[in-house]
C-alpha positions as a Markdown table, in Angstrom:
| # | Residue | x | y | z |
|---|---|---|---|---|
| 1 | Unk | -33.8 | 112.5 | 35.4 |
| 2 | Unk | -35.7 | 110.6 | 38.1 |
| 3 | Unk | -36.3 | 106.9 | 37.4 |
| 4 | Unk | -39.2 | 104.6 | 38.1 |
| 5 | Unk | -36.9 | 102.6 | 40.3 |
| 6 | Unk | -36.2 | 105.6 | 42.5 |
| 7 | Unk | -40.0 | 106.1 | 43.0 |
| 8 | Unk | -40.3 | 102.5 | 44.0 |
| 9 | Unk | -37.4 | 102.7 | 46.5 |
| 10 | Unk | -39.0 | 105.7 | 48.1 |
| 11 | Unk | -42.4 | 103.9 | 48.3 |
| 12 | Unk | -40.8 | 100.8 | 49.7 |
| 13 | Unk | -39.1 | 102.8 | 52.5 |
| 14 | Unk | -42.4 | 104.5 | 53.5 |
| 15 | Unk | -44.3 | 101.2 | 53.3 |
| 16 | Unk | -41.7 | 99.6 | 55.7 |
| 17 | Unk | -41.6 | 102.5 | 58.1 |
| 18 | Unk | -45.4 | 102.7 | 58.3 |
| 19 | Unk | -45.9 | 99.0 | 58.8 |
| 20 | Unk | -47.5 | 98.5 | 55.5 |
| 21 | Unk | -50.0 | 101.4 | 55.7 |
| 22 | Unk | -52.0 | 101.8 | 52.5 |
| 23 | Unk | -53.3 | 105.3 | 52.0 |
| 24 | Unk | -56.4 | 106.1 | 50.0 |
| 25 | Unk | -56.0 | 109.8 | 49.8 |
| 26 | Unk | -53.0 | 112.2 | 49.5 |
| 27 | Unk | -53.5 | 115.5 | 51.3 |
| 28 | Unk | -51.1 | 118.3 | 50.2 |
| 29 | Unk | -51.2 | 121.0 | 52.9 |
| 30 | Unk | -49.9 | 124.4 | 51.9 |
| 31 | Unk | -48.6 | 127.5 | 53.8 |
| 32 | Unk | -50.4 | 127.9 | 57.1 |
| 33 | Unk | -52.5 | 124.8 | 56.6 |
| 34 | Unk | -50.3 | 122.1 | 58.0 |
| 35 | Unk | -52.3 | 122.1 | 61.2 |
| 36 | Unk | -54.8 | 119.7 | 59.6 |
| 37 | Unk | -52.2 | 116.9 | 59.8 |
| 38 | Unk | -52.3 | 117.3 | 63.6 |
| 39 | Unk | -55.9 | 116.1 | 63.5 |
| 40 | Unk | -54.9 | 112.7 | 62.0 |
| 41 | Unk | -55.6 | 109.8 | 64.2 |
| 42 | Unk | -52.9 | 107.3 | 65.2 |
| 43 | Unk | -50.3 | 109.2 | 63.2 |
| 44 | Unk | -47.2 | 107.8 | 61.7 |
| 45 | Unk | -44.7 | 110.6 | 61.1 |
| 46 | Unk | -41.9 | 110.3 | 58.5 |
| 47 | Unk | -39.7 | 113.3 | 57.8 |
| 48 | Unk | -38.9 | 113.8 | 54.1 |
| 49 | Unk | -35.2 | 113.8 | 54.8 |
| 50 | Unk | -35.3 | 110.1 | 55.9 |
| 51 | Unk | -36.9 | 108.9 | 52.6 |
| 52 | Unk | -34.5 | 107.9 | 49.8 |
| 53 | Unk | -34.4 | 110.4 | 46.9 |
| 54 | Unk | -36.7 | 112.9 | 48.7 |
| 55 | Unk | -35.8 | 116.6 | 49.1 |
| 56 | Unk | -36.3 | 118.6 | 52.3 |
| 57 | Unk | -38.8 | 121.4 | 52.7 |
| 58 | Unk | -37.2 | 124.8 | 53.4 |
| 59 | Unk | -40.2 | 127.1 | 53.1 |
| 60 | Unk | -41.4 | 128.9 | 56.3 |
| 61 | Unk | -44.1 | 127.0 | 58.2 |
| 62 | Unk | -43.6 | 123.8 | 56.2 |
| 63 | Unk | -42.7 | 121.0 | 58.5 |
| 64 | Unk | -41.5 | 118.8 | 55.7 |
| 65 | Unk | -42.8 | 115.5 | 56.7 |
| 66 | Unk | -45.4 | 112.9 | 55.8 |
| 67 | Unk | -48.1 | 112.1 | 58.4 |
| 68 | Unk | -50.0 | 108.8 | 57.8 |
| 69 | Unk | -53.2 | 107.7 | 59.6 |
| 70 | Unk | -56.9 | 108.1 | 59.6 |
| 71 | Unk | -58.9 | 111.3 | 59.2 |
| 72 | Unk | -62.7 | 111.4 | 58.9 |
| 73 | Unk | -62.7 | 107.6 | 58.5 |
| 74 | Unk | -60.3 | 107.6 | 55.5 |
| 75 | Unk | -56.7 | 106.4 | 55.3 |
| 76 | Unk | -54.6 | 109.4 | 54.4 |
| 77 | Unk | -51.0 | 110.3 | 53.8 |
| 78 | Unk | -50.6 | 114.1 | 54.4 |
| 79 | Unk | -47.8 | 116.2 | 53.2 |
| 80 | Unk | -47.3 | 118.6 | 56.1 |
| 81 | Unk | -45.5 | 121.1 | 54.0 |
| 82 | Unk | -44.6 | 120.8 | 50.3 |
| 83 | Unk | -41.7 | 121.5 | 48.0 |
| 84 | Unk | -41.5 | 124.5 | 45.6 |
| 85 | Unk | -39.6 | 125.5 | 42.6 |
| 86 | Unk | -38.4 | 128.7 | 44.3 |
| 87 | Unk | -36.5 | 126.5 | 46.8 |
| 88 | Unk | -34.2 | 125.5 | 43.9 |
| 89 | Unk | -35.9 | 122.2 | 43.1 |
| 90 | Unk | -36.9 | 121.0 | 39.7 |
| 91 | Unk | -40.5 | 120.5 | 38.8 |
| 92 | Unk | -40.0 | 116.7 | 38.9 |
| 93 | Unk | -38.6 | 117.0 | 42.5 |
| 94 | Unk | -41.5 | 119.2 | 43.6 |
| 95 | Unk | -44.1 | 116.7 | 42.3 |
| 96 | Unk | -42.1 | 113.6 | 43.3 |
| 97 | Unk | -44.2 | 112.9 | 46.4 |
| 98 | Unk | -47.4 | 112.6 | 44.3 |
| 99 | Unk | -46.1 | 109.6 | 42.3 |
| 100 | Unk | -44.8 | 108.0 | 45.5 |
| 101 | Unk | -48.2 | 108.3 | 47.1 |
| 102 | Unk | -49.7 | 106.8 | 44.0 |
| 103 | Unk | -47.4 | 103.8 | 44.3 |
| 104 | Unk | -48.5 | 103.4 | 48.0 |
| 105 | Unk | -52.1 | 103.2 | 46.9 |
| 106 | Unk | -53.5 | 106.7 | 46.9 |
| 107 | Unk | -56.1 | 107.2 | 44.1 |
| 108 | Unk | -57.2 | 110.7 | 45.1 |
| 109 | Unk | -55.3 | 113.9 | 45.9 |
| 110 | Unk | -56.7 | 116.9 | 47.9 |
| 111 | Unk | -54.4 | 119.8 | 47.3 |
| 112 | Unk | -54.5 | 123.1 | 49.2 |
| 113 | Unk | -52.6 | 126.4 | 49.1 |
| 114 | Unk | -52.5 | 129.9 | 50.5 |
| 115 | Unk | -53.2 | 132.4 | 47.7 |
| 116 | Unk | -53.5 | 136.1 | 46.8 |
| 117 | Unk | -56.8 | 137.3 | 45.4 |
| 118 | Unk | -56.7 | 138.6 | 41.8 |
| 119 | Unk | -60.5 | 138.7 | 41.7 |
| 120 | Unk | -61.4 | 142.0 | 43.3 |
| 121 | Unk | -64.7 | 140.5 | 44.5 |
| 122 | Unk | -62.8 | 138.2 | 46.8 |
| 123 | Unk | -61.9 | 139.0 | 50.4 |
| 124 | Unk | -59.1 | 137.8 | 52.7 |
| 125 | Unk | -60.3 | 134.6 | 54.4 |
| 126 | Unk | -62.4 | 133.4 | 51.5 |
| 127 | Unk | -62.0 | 129.7 | 50.5 |
| 128 | Unk | -62.0 | 129.0 | 46.8 |
| 129 | Unk | -62.7 | 125.7 | 45.0 |
| 130 | Unk | -60.1 | 125.4 | 42.2 |
| 131 | Unk | -61.9 | 124.6 | 39.0 |
| 132 | Unk | -58.9 | 125.1 | 36.7 |
| 133 | Unk | -55.4 | 126.6 | 36.6 |
| 134 | Unk | -53.2 | 128.7 | 34.3 |
| 135 | Unk | -49.5 | 128.2 | 33.9 |
| 136 | Unk | -47.5 | 129.9 | 31.1 |
| 137 | Unk | -43.8 | 129.3 | 30.8 |
| 138 | Unk | -43.0 | 127.6 | 34.0 |
| 139 | Unk | -41.1 | 124.3 | 34.3 |
| 140 | Unk | -43.3 | 121.2 | 33.7 |
| 141 | Unk | -42.8 | 118.0 | 35.7 |
| 142 | Unk | -43.6 | 115.9 | 32.6 |
| 143 | Unk | -40.8 | 117.3 | 30.4 |
| 144 | Unk | -38.2 | 114.6 | 29.7 |
| 145 | Unk | -38.5 | 110.9 | 29.1 |
| 146 | Unk | -42.0 | 109.6 | 29.9 |
| 147 | Unk | -42.4 | 107.0 | 32.6 |
| 148 | Unk | -45.2 | 104.8 | 31.1 |
| 149 | Unk | -45.6 | 103.0 | 34.4 |
| 150 | Unk | -47.4 | 106.2 | 35.6 |
| 151 | Unk | -49.2 | 107.5 | 32.5 |
| 152 | Unk | -49.1 | 108.3 | 28.8 |
| 153 | Unk | -46.7 | 110.5 | 26.9 |
| 154 | Unk | -49.4 | 113.1 | 26.3 |
| 155 | Unk | -51.5 | 113.8 | 29.3 |
| 156 | Unk | -55.0 | 115.3 | 29.0 |
| 157 | Unk | -55.7 | 118.1 | 31.4 |
| 158 | Unk | -59.4 | 118.8 | 30.5 |
| 159 | Unk | -60.6 | 117.4 | 33.8 |
| 160 | Unk | -57.4 | 117.9 | 35.9 |
| 161 | Unk | -59.7 | 119.0 | 38.7 |
| 162 | Unk | -62.3 | 116.2 | 39.0 |
| 163 | Unk | -65.8 | 117.6 | 38.4 |
| 164 | Unk | -67.5 | 115.0 | 40.6 |
| 165 | Unk | -65.3 | 115.9 | 43.5 |
| 166 | Unk | -66.0 | 119.6 | 42.9 |
| 167 | Unk | -69.7 | 118.8 | 43.3 |
| 168 | Unk | -69.0 | 117.0 | 46.6 |
| 169 | Unk | -67.2 | 120.2 | 47.8 |
| 170 | Unk | -70.2 | 122.4 | 46.8 |
| 171 | Unk | -72.7 | 120.2 | 48.6 |
| 172 | Unk | -70.6 | 119.9 | 51.8 |
| 173 | Unk | -69.9 | 123.6 | 51.9 |
| 174 | Unk | -73.7 | 124.3 | 51.5 |
| 175 | Unk | -74.4 | 121.9 | 54.3 |
| 176 | Unk | -71.9 | 123.7 | 56.6 |
| 177 | Unk | -73.4 | 127.1 | 55.6 |
| 178 | Unk | -70.1 | 128.2 | 54.1 |
| 179 | Unk | -69.5 | 130.5 | 51.2 |
| 180 | Unk | -67.3 | 128.7 | 48.7 |
| 181 | Unk | -65.8 | 130.7 | 45.9 |
| 182 | Unk | -65.0 | 129.0 | 42.6 |
| 183 | Unk | -62.3 | 130.0 | 40.2 |
| 184 | Unk | -59.0 | 129.7 | 38.4 |
| 185 | Unk | -55.6 | 129.4 | 40.1 |
| 186 | Unk | -52.8 | 131.3 | 38.3 |
| 187 | Unk | -49.4 | 129.8 | 38.9 |
| 188 | Unk | -46.3 | 131.9 | 39.4 |
| 189 | Unk | -43.0 | 130.3 | 40.6 |
| 190 | Unk | -42.0 | 133.0 | 43.2 |
| 191 | Unk | -40.4 | 133.4 | 45.6 |
| 192 | Unk | -41.0 | 137.1 | 45.0 |
| 193 | Unk | -44.6 | 138.2 | 45.0 |
| 194 | Unk | -46.0 | 139.2 | 41.7 |
| 195 | Unk | -45.9 | 142.8 | 40.4 |
| 196 | Unk | -49.1 | 144.8 | 40.0 |
| 197 | Unk | -48.7 | 144.6 | 36.2 |
| 198 | Unk | -48.4 | 140.8 | 36.4 |
| 199 | Unk | -51.6 | 140.6 | 38.5 |
| 200 | Unk | -53.5 | 142.9 | 36.0 |
| 201 | Unk | -52.3 | 140.6 | 33.2 |
| 202 | Unk | -53.4 | 137.5 | 35.1 |
| 203 | Unk | -56.8 | 139.0 | 35.7 |
| 204 | Unk | -57.3 | 139.7 | 32.0 |
| 205 | Unk | -56.3 | 136.1 | 31.3 |
| 206 | Unk | -58.9 | 134.7 | 33.7 |
| 207 | Unk | -57.1 | 134.2 | 36.9 |
| 208 | Unk | -59.0 | 134.5 | 40.2 |
| 209 | Unk | -56.1 | 133.8 | 42.7 |
| 210 | Unk | -52.4 | 133.7 | 42.4 |
| 211 | Unk | -50.0 | 131.3 | 44.1 |
| 212 | Unk | -46.6 | 129.6 | 44.0 |
| 213 | Unk | -47.5 | 125.9 | 44.2 |
| 214 | Unk | -50.1 | 123.3 | 43.4 |
| 215 | Unk | -49.8 | 123.2 | 39.6 |
| 216 | Unk | -46.8 | 120.8 | 39.4 |
| 217 | Unk | -48.5 | 118.3 | 41.8 |
| 218 | Unk | -51.8 | 118.5 | 39.9 |
| 219 | Unk | -50.0 | 117.9 | 36.5 |
| 220 | Unk | -48.4 | 114.8 | 38.0 |
| 221 | Unk | -51.6 | 113.6 | 39.6 |
| 222 | Unk | -53.5 | 113.9 | 36.4 |
| 223 | Unk | -50.8 | 112.1 | 34.5 |
| 224 | Unk | -51.0 | 109.1 | 36.8 |
| 225 | Unk | -54.8 | 109.0 | 36.8 |
| 226 | Unk | -55.5 | 110.4 | 40.3 |
| 227 | Unk | -58.7 | 112.2 | 41.0 |
| 228 | Unk | -58.0 | 115.8 | 42.3 |
| 229 | Unk | -59.9 | 118.2 | 44.6 |
| 230 | Unk | -58.2 | 121.6 | 45.1 |
| 231 | Unk | -58.8 | 124.5 | 47.5 |
| 232 | Unk | -57.2 | 127.9 | 47.8 |
| 233 | Unk | -57.4 | 129.9 | 51.0 |
| 234 | Unk | -57.2 | 133.6 | 50.2 |
| 235 | Unk | -54.7 | 135.1 | 52.7 |
| 236 | Unk | -54.1 | 138.4 | 51.0 |
| 237 | Unk | -55.2 | 140.6 | 48.1 |
| 238 | Unk | -52.7 | 140.3 | 45.3 |
| 239 | Unk | -50.2 | 143.0 | 44.4 |
| 240 | Unk | -51.7 | 146.3 | 43.3 |
| 241 | Unk | -55.3 | 145.5 | 44.4 |
| 242 | Unk | -55.1 | 147.5 | 47.6 |
| 243 | Unk | -51.8 | 149.3 | 47.2 |
| 244 | Unk | -50.4 | 147.7 | 50.3 |
| 245 | Unk | -47.0 | 145.8 | 50.3 |
| 246 | Unk | -47.1 | 142.0 | 50.7 |
| 247 | Unk | -45.4 | 140.1 | 53.5 |
| 248 | Unk | -45.0 | 136.3 | 53.7 |
| 249 | Unk | -45.4 | 136.3 | 57.5 |
| 250 | Unk | -48.8 | 137.9 | 57.1 |
| 251 | Unk | -49.8 | 135.2 | 54.7 |
| 252 | Unk | -49.0 | 132.4 | 57.2 |
| 253 | Unk | -50.7 | 134.2 | 60.1 |
| 254 | Unk | -53.9 | 134.8 | 58.0 |
| 255 | Unk | -54.0 | 131.2 | 57.0 |
| 256 | Unk | -53.7 | 130.1 | 60.7 |
| 257 | Unk | -56.5 | 132.5 | 61.7 |
| 258 | Unk | -58.8 | 131.3 | 58.8 |
| 259 | Unk | -58.1 | 127.6 | 59.0 |
| 260 | Unk | -61.1 | 126.5 | 61.0 |
| 261 | Unk | -63.5 | 126.6 | 58.1 |
| 262 | Unk | -61.0 | 125.0 | 55.8 |
| 263 | Unk | -60.5 | 122.1 | 58.2 |
| 264 | Unk | -64.2 | 121.6 | 58.6 |
| 265 | Unk | -64.8 | 121.5 | 54.8 |
| 266 | Unk | -62.0 | 119.1 | 54.1 |
| 267 | Unk | -63.1 | 116.7 | 56.9 |
| 268 | Unk | -66.7 | 116.9 | 55.6 |
| 269 | Unk | -65.6 | 116.0 | 52.0 |
| 270 | Unk | -63.2 | 113.2 | 52.8 |
| 271 | Unk | -65.8 | 110.4 | 53.5 |
| 272 | Unk | -67.2 | 111.0 | 50.0 |
| 273 | Unk | -64.0 | 111.1 | 48.0 |
């Protein structure tokens, strides 16, 4: 099990390597969305592999590094690439960076991902505001001894995605003339894409998009009292919706093509978070 001292050691390394930089906001950038980190001013780059107790990112198109600096006038620490359970890591290892960012001073997390549309009214390229999520039997980062330094034994998830921040996103999307979907993120661990039957079940249960990330980080952020704003970029229709086979390369390429609107919305929201 990971200890509070390990989180402190990781935070201390980043604090020293960044010259005492104190982030306000953690940006978690998903598949094909890491380009936003390139827009950070006066960047300080720290590869995950250099940080004590960190794991390295092995997923395609995930650079696996922190980028610290300013974006839209806010001090941010961006995860240019994240960790996933399908890489062989535990739920605690996947969400480890969130608690480290909290120790560094971040009080808000903006989490993003590439996703497949379960909702047949969605289209590839749509941007969805995450209002809630569903996870069924997947590993949970809070299982095991509680670390009271971060939060309580039993963590409330009623407002895991902060309503006030959702309203900011709605208002900024309207100001930009963007269509912003709203819906529920359904979590699967991957790395295989879901079966058509699993997608049909997820639709019945209320899922709008499916993905292989985000939920472990959100659970940890909620546990340690961080405000959360989440976005899903629809990069494909989920299995069985169109009858076409799914390809991870297509997911990344679609995210790269559709990233302009995503970038504009995140930058517009940041000053108000």
